N, C-alpha and C positions, 0 to 999 in steps of 0.2 A: 518456472514461473515467469521469466522474463518476457517471454512473448504476449503472456496475457497483461503483464503490468505495464508494458509499452502501449498496448492497444488502449488500456483503461486509462492512461495518462492524457491520450488524446483525447478521449471523451470526457474526462474530467475537467480539462482546461475548456471545452466547448461548452460545457455546462456552467462553469463559473462566471461567463460573460465579464470577464475582466476589462477595466479600460485599457486602451493603449499607452504607450510610453512612460510606464511606471518601473520602478525599480523592485526585484523580486528576492526573496530569500526562501531557496527550497531545503528545508530541514529533513535532515535524514535522507539525502538526495541518491545514496546507493550508486550505482554506476551512470546515473544521469538521466533516466527515461522520463521524468517528471521536466527537468530543466530543457530537454530538448524538446517536448510537447510546447511548453512555453515560448521558448524561441521560435519554433514552427508556426503557432496559431495565436499567440497572444501579442504580439509585436511589443516586446518590452524593450525599455532603455536598457537594462542590464539585468542579468541572473546570476546570483552567487548560490551555488550548491554548495552544502556542509554535512558532512558525516564525520563521526568518530572514528570509523575504519579507514585506515590509510590506503590500503590496496584498492578499495572502491574509488577514492578520489584519484589516486595515481592512475587508475584505469580511464576514469572520465577526463581527466587532463590531455591524456594521449589519444582520446577518441574524438574530441569535439574541436570543430574548426571554427565555430561562430563566435566572433570577437566579443558579443554580448555575453558570454557565459564565462564563467571562472568557477574555480573550485578551491575549497580550503578544508583541512581537517579540522572539525569543531563539532560539537553536540549541543543539547541541551544542557542548560547550565553554563554555557560559554558561547551562546550564539554571537556572531559577528554583528556588529552595529554597522548601519548607513546614516550619514548626516541628514537629518528630517526624518527619519525612518523609512521603512520599505511601505510601498504601495500595494505589495502583494506578499503574504507570507503564508507558505504552503506546507504540507508534509503528505506524501503519498504513500500509504501502506507502511507507516512506521509509528504512528500514534499511539497504537496499542502495545508497542514494543517499548516504548519510554517508562522508566521505573515510575514516575509520577505524572499522569498525564495532566493533572490540575497544574501544577507547577509549569509543567512545560508549555501549556496554554496561555497561561499569565505572563510568562516570558516572552512568547511569539507575539502577544498583544502590546507589550511592552516595547518592543523593537518595531512595531507598525507606525505609519505615519497616521495623524488625524484622519479619519475616513477611511483609513486603509483596510483592505480586505484580509482576512484570517481564515484559512480553509484547510480542510484535511479529507482524506478519503482512506476507508479501511474496508478490507473483504468482510462479509457478512458470514462469518465462521459457524454461527449457530442455524443459519438457514441455507439461503440459496447458493452460496458459494459451493456448488455441488461437487466440483472436482476434489476438493477437501473434505467437504462434510461425508461424501462416501467414504473416503480413506480414514477419518477420524472413527466413523461409526463402525468400520471393519475393524480398526485397531482396539476400539473400546469393547467390541465382542470377545476380545482376547484378553484384553487389560481393563477392567471397568475403570481404573483410575484416571484413563485417556479421555479427555475431550476437550478440542481447542475451543467450542462454544462457550465451555465453562472457564475456561482459562481467560478469555478475552471478553469480559462482561460488556466492556465499553463499546464494543462493535455492533452496537444496535441503535436503530434512530432514537429512542427514548433517552438513552444514556449520552449519546453525542448530543443532543439538543440541551440536554439538561448541563453537561459539561460546557458547552460554549455561552450558555445564557449566563451561568452563574460565574463564569469566567470574564464577564463585563462586555460581551459583544452583543450589538442589537442587530436587529433585522436578520435574525438568525433562520436559515433555510437548510433543511435535511432532506436528500430524496435517494432513491437508488438508482444505482446505473447498472443495467444488466449486459453481460457480454455473452455470446454463444462461445462454448469452447468444446469443440468437436475433435475427438483423437480417432485416428484412422483405425485403429485397433487396439487391442488391450496392451499389447507391448509400447505402443506410442504413449497411452497413460502410464502404465508403470515405469517407463523411463524417466518421467518427470520427478520421481521419488528416488532416483539413485544417485543424485549428484552431490549429497552430502550436506547441502547449504538450505537452510530454513529448518523449521520446526518438524516438518513432515519427512522429508529426506533425513535429517539428522535422527529421528527415531527409527527410520529404516536402517539406517547404519548401525545402530546400537544393538539390532538383532542379530542372533546368531542364524546360520543357514537355514535350520529347520524351522524357527519361527517366521524368518522373512518369507519362505516359500508358503508357510501356512497363511500368512497374511495376504500374499498374492493370490492364493486360491479362494479366499474368503471374498476378495475385491471382485476377482472375475465372475464369481458365481453371482454377484448382485448388481452390477453395474449395467445401466439399460444399453440395449442394441439396436441400432438401426438394420434396415433390411440387407445393408451393404456389410454389416459386420461392425460398423463405425460406433462410437460411444459418443451420444448428443449429450451434452451438459450444459448448464448454464452457471456463468460466475457473477453474484450478485456483489455489489460494493455499495457503502453507503458514502455518499457524498456530502458534505457541510461545509457551511460558510456563513461568516457573519461580518459585521463591521466594527471598525474602533468608533467612540465618540470624537 
């Protein structure tokens, strides 16, 4: 998923149209895709990436050379503060994994400066995030209890908008960002689910060899194909932003 999240981060930063020269907090930064995009395209004064997973933070620290970026092990519930607040607080592909999204958003808003921007971006699990939608539909055909769309009901524009509005933010705007995600062949697609990291790969890793092979066959039979055998899909994410009073 890393290749798509890095592309999404660039598109998301462009969509935000954030002012230059502000201090940013990247919540749930992972290995730093969003922090990298902010440094490259938003002209920040600084970016602090935080994540509760120490291995992610260690990786980011060793792979960043931009002096405006720094990283700390921290998560929702103990977000780091900045004097006067952050001009931009964002979270890429993490909001739906927070145990209490309402509390997380309130904490993010509380750490923002007056008039600061709070934003998030999540995959459209129920709809046009096709590389995951096909996967979970095939998995659900074998196990009806499985459905990422039902697991993450917040990943819809109406739910996100309500979350931000009731969270005390104004000028809330929510729009889709679509990425083309074309795979060379089925092996290229299937390989994305064999790494063990993330809900999809973790589910594949939990299957025995027989059921894993059955899932692969089901997927191979339903995925769309181009004339050259490639698999052309669309990955849709919902981007949302709002400002503090």
